[in-house]
C-alpha positions as CSV (number, residue, x, y, z in Angstrom):
1,M,100.1,135.0,111.0
2,R,96.8,137.3,111.1
3,A,98.3,138.7,107.8
4,R,99.2,135.1,106.4
5,I,95.7,134.0,107.2
6,L,93.9,136.5,105.4
7,R,96.3,136.1,102.3
8,F,95.3,132.7,101.6
9,Q,92.0,133.4,102.0
10,G,92.3,136.0,99.2
11,Y,92.2,139.2,101.2
12,F,95.5,140.8,100.1
13,K,94.4,144.4,100.7
14,E,93.2,143.6,104.2
15,A,96.6,141.8,104.3
16,Y,98.8,144.3,102.9
17,H,97.6,147.3,105.2
18,I,99.1,144.8,108.3
19,L,102.4,144.1,107.0
20,Q,102.8,147.6,106.2
21,T,103.2,148.1,110.2
22,L,105.5,145.0,110.7
23,P,109.3,146.0,110.8
24,R,110.6,144.0,107.4
25,D,113.3,142.5,109.7
26,A,111.1,140.3,111.4
27,G,111.2,136.5,110.3
28,G,108.8,136.5,107.2
29,V,107.9,139.4,106.7
30,V,109.8,140.1,103.9
31,L,108.5,136.9,102.3
32,L,104.7,137.3,102.7
33,L,104.8,141.1,101.6
34,S,106.6,140.2,98.5
35,A,103.8,137.7,97.6
36,V,101.1,139.6,98.7
37,L,102.1,142.4,96.8
38,C,102.1,140.4,93.7
39,E,98.5,139.4,93.9
40,L,97.8,143.3,94.3
41,D,99.8,143.6,90.8
42,R,102.3,145.5,92.5
43,Y,105.0,142.7,91.4
44,E,108.1,145.0,90.5
45,E,108.1,146.2,93.8
46,A,107.9,142.8,94.8
47,I,110.8,141.5,92.5
48,Q,113.2,144.9,93.7
49,L,112.5,144.1,97.2
50,L,113.8,140.6,97.0
51,E,116.5,141.1,94.8
52,S,117.6,143.5,97.5
53,R,117.1,140.4,100.0
54,V,118.3,137.5,98.1
55,T,122.4,138.8,98.2
56,T,122.0,139.6,102.3
57,V,120.3,136.9,103.7
58,N,122.8,134.6,105.7
59,D,120.4,132.1,106.9
60,T,120.3,129.2,104.3
61,A,116.9,128.5,104.4
62,R,115.7,131.6,104.7
63,G,117.9,132.8,101.5
64,G,116.8,129.7,99.9
65,R,112.7,130.6,100.6
66,T,113.5,134.6,99.4
67,K,115.4,132.9,95.9
68,L,112.3,131.0,96.0
69,T,109.8,133.8,96.5
70,L,111.2,135.7,94.0
71,A,110.9,133.1,91.0
72,H,107.9,132.9,91.9
73,A,107.3,136.7,91.8
74,Y,108.9,136.7,88.3
75,L,106.2,134.1,87.0
76,F,103.4,136.0,88.7
77,K,105.0,138.8,86.1
78,C,104.4,136.9,83.0
79,M,101.3,135.6,84.1
80,H,100.3,139.1,84.7
81,T,101.9,140.0,81.5
82,W,100.1,137.3,79.5
83,L,96.1,137.6,81.0
84,H,96.5,142.0,80.0
85,E,98.4,141.4,76.9
86,G,98.0,138.3,75.5
87,T,102.3,138.2,75.4
88,I,105.3,136.0,76.8
89,D,107.3,138.0,78.5
90,R,110.5,135.5,77.8
91,I,113.1,137.6,80.0
92,S,111.2,137.1,83.2
93,L,110.2,133.2,82.4
94,R,113.9,132.7,82.0
95,I,114.9,134.2,85.4
96,S,112.1,132.3,86.6
97,N,113.1,128.9,85.0
98,N,116.5,129.2,86.2
99,I,116.0,129.9,89.9
100,Y,113.7,127.2,89.6
101,E,116.0,124.5,88.3
102,D,118.7,126.2,90.3
103,L,116.6,125.5,93.6
104,I,114.9,121.9,92.8
105,R,118.3,120.4,92.1
106,Q,118.9,120.8,96.1
107,W,115.9,121.1,98.1
108,R,115.7,119.5,100.6
109,T,112.1,117.5,101.8
110,D,113.2,116.5,105.2
111,T,110.2,118.5,106.6
112,Y,106.6,119.0,105.6
113,F,107.2,122.8,105.3
114,E,109.8,121.9,103.0
115,T,107.8,119.3,101.0
116,M,105.0,122.1,100.5
117,D,108.0,124.4,99.0
118,Y,109.2,121.6,96.7
119,L,105.8,121.3,95.4
120,S,105.6,125.1,94.6
121,I,108.5,124.8,92.7
122,A,107.7,121.9,90.9
123,M,104.2,123.8,90.3
124,G,106.2,127.0,89.3
125,L,107.7,124.4,86.4
126,A,104.7,123.1,85.2
127,V,103.4,126.6,84.9
128,I,106.7,127.6,82.3
129,Q,106.1,124.8,80.0
130,H,102.7,125.1,79.8
131,L,103.1,128.9,79.1
132,N,106.0,128.3,76.9
133,D,103.2,125.9,75.2
134,Q,105.8,122.6,75.4
135,V,102.7,120.1,75.9
136,Q,104.4,116.9,77.1
137,P,106.9,118.3,79.3
138,A,103.9,120.6,80.6
139,L,101.8,117.6,81.3
140,N,104.6,115.4,82.9
141,A,105.8,118.4,85.2
142,W,101.9,118.5,86.1
143,R,102.2,115.3,87.0
144,R,105.5,114.9,89.5
145,A,103.3,117.7,90.9
146,L,100.4,116.0,91.5
147,A,102.2,112.6,92.8
148,T,103.9,115.1,95.3
149,S,100.4,116.9,96.2
150,M,99.1,113.2,96.5
151,E,102.0,112.0,98.6
152,W,101.7,114.7,100.9
153,L,98.3,116.6,100.9
154,P,94.8,115.2,101.6
155,I,92.9,115.9,97.9
156,G,91.4,119.3,97.5
157,Y,92.4,122.8,95.7
158,T,96.0,121.4,94.8
159,N,94.5,118.4,92.7
160,L,92.1,120.8,91.2
161,I,94.5,123.2,89.8
162,I,96.4,120.1,88.4
163,Y,93.7,118.6,86.9
164,H,92.4,122.1,85.6
165,S,95.6,122.4,83.6
166,M,95.9,118.7,82.5
167,S,92.4,119.0,81.1
168,E,93.7,122.1,78.8
169,L,96.3,120.3,77.9
170,E,94.9,117.3,76.5
171,I,92.6,119.2,74.7
172,R,95.5,121.0,72.9
173,K,97.0,117.3,72.2
174,G,93.6,115.7,70.9
175,G,93.0,113.8,73.7
176,Y,90.1,114.6,74.7
177,V,88.7,111.7,76.7
178,S,91.3,112.7,78.9
179,A,90.4,116.1,78.8
180,D,86.9,115.0,79.6
181,T,87.6,112.9,82.7
182,L,90.0,115.7,84.2
183,A,87.6,118.5,83.3
184,R,84.6,116.2,85.5
185,Q,87.5,115.5,88.2
186,T,88.2,119.6,88.2
187,R,84.2,120.4,88.6
188,D,83.6,118.0,91.1
189,L,86.2,118.9,93.3
190,L,85.3,123.0,92.8
191,S,81.9,121.6,94.5
192,T,83.7,121.2,97.8
193,T,86.2,123.7,97.5
194,T,86.9,127.4,96.4
195,R,90.2,129.5,95.1
196,Q,92.7,128.8,97.7
197,H,96.0,131.1,97.6
198,H,98.3,129.2,99.6
199,F,100.6,129.0,96.3
200,L,101.2,132.7,94.4
201,G,98.9,132.9,91.8
202,L,97.6,130.0,91.4
203,G,94.5,130.6,93.1
204,S,94.3,134.1,91.4
205,I,95.3,134.8,88.0
206,W,96.7,130.9,86.5
207,P,92.5,129.7,86.5
208,D,92.0,132.6,84.6
209,I,94.5,132.0,81.9
210,I,93.5,128.5,81.9
211,G,89.6,129.5,81.5
212,R,90.7,131.8,78.9
213,W,92.6,128.8,76.6
214,R,89.8,126.5,77.4
215,A,87.3,129.3,75.7
216,A,89.3,129.4,73.1
217,Y,89.0,125.9,72.0
218,G,85.1,126.2,72.8
219,Q,85.0,125.1,76.3
220,D,83.8,126.2,79.6
221,P,86.1,127.5,81.5
222,I,85.1,125.4,84.6
223,V,86.9,127.6,87.2
224,P,84.6,130.9,86.7
225,P,86.6,133.8,86.1
226,R,87.3,136.2,88.8
227,Y,90.5,137.6,88.3
228,L,90.1,141.6,88.2
229,G,93.7,142.7,88.6
230,D,92.6,145.6,91.3
């Protein structure tokens, strides 16, 4: 639990040091360790760890979350590649998309935690459409994620990241009034909340990618860049 809290707060190295002391067959350790490895830019290790486990997990719920974390890891790899090299890793993006699409068709939302996982799938699919430069499909995907977030969560960082993403897409399609409204909502939330790391990459890499895209249009990034890749 201490490692989980540190990860959510963005203290990835500290979380990693704790997780290294725990047996990897303990419940949830591999999934949490994989997320932390990604945030430390060791996503290849995370992918290898998850792929070796995904076919051996007997528990249905845990197996689904292993696949979900694997999809997140491949998407993190794509985001990292874009941020540092300016290119899209199409293979990893396709693998991530295929896993998300398979999961969302069968994912149950009977409990709060299942719904949060569903929200992470929805946001993952939105990021994929966004990276693929599919403006309207990406907007639609972000709106679906927003509807789930508004139903289950108080207004906060999840809204911030969705508004931030949608504002950039509205700029691409020339919807400047909508873009300004969404940017204002993002700034308002930024005044009361900081980056959060409950969803892999959405507190670290993704805001910086959005900020770079906004800068290319002569707009301020809104969320101050922070990701250094160390």
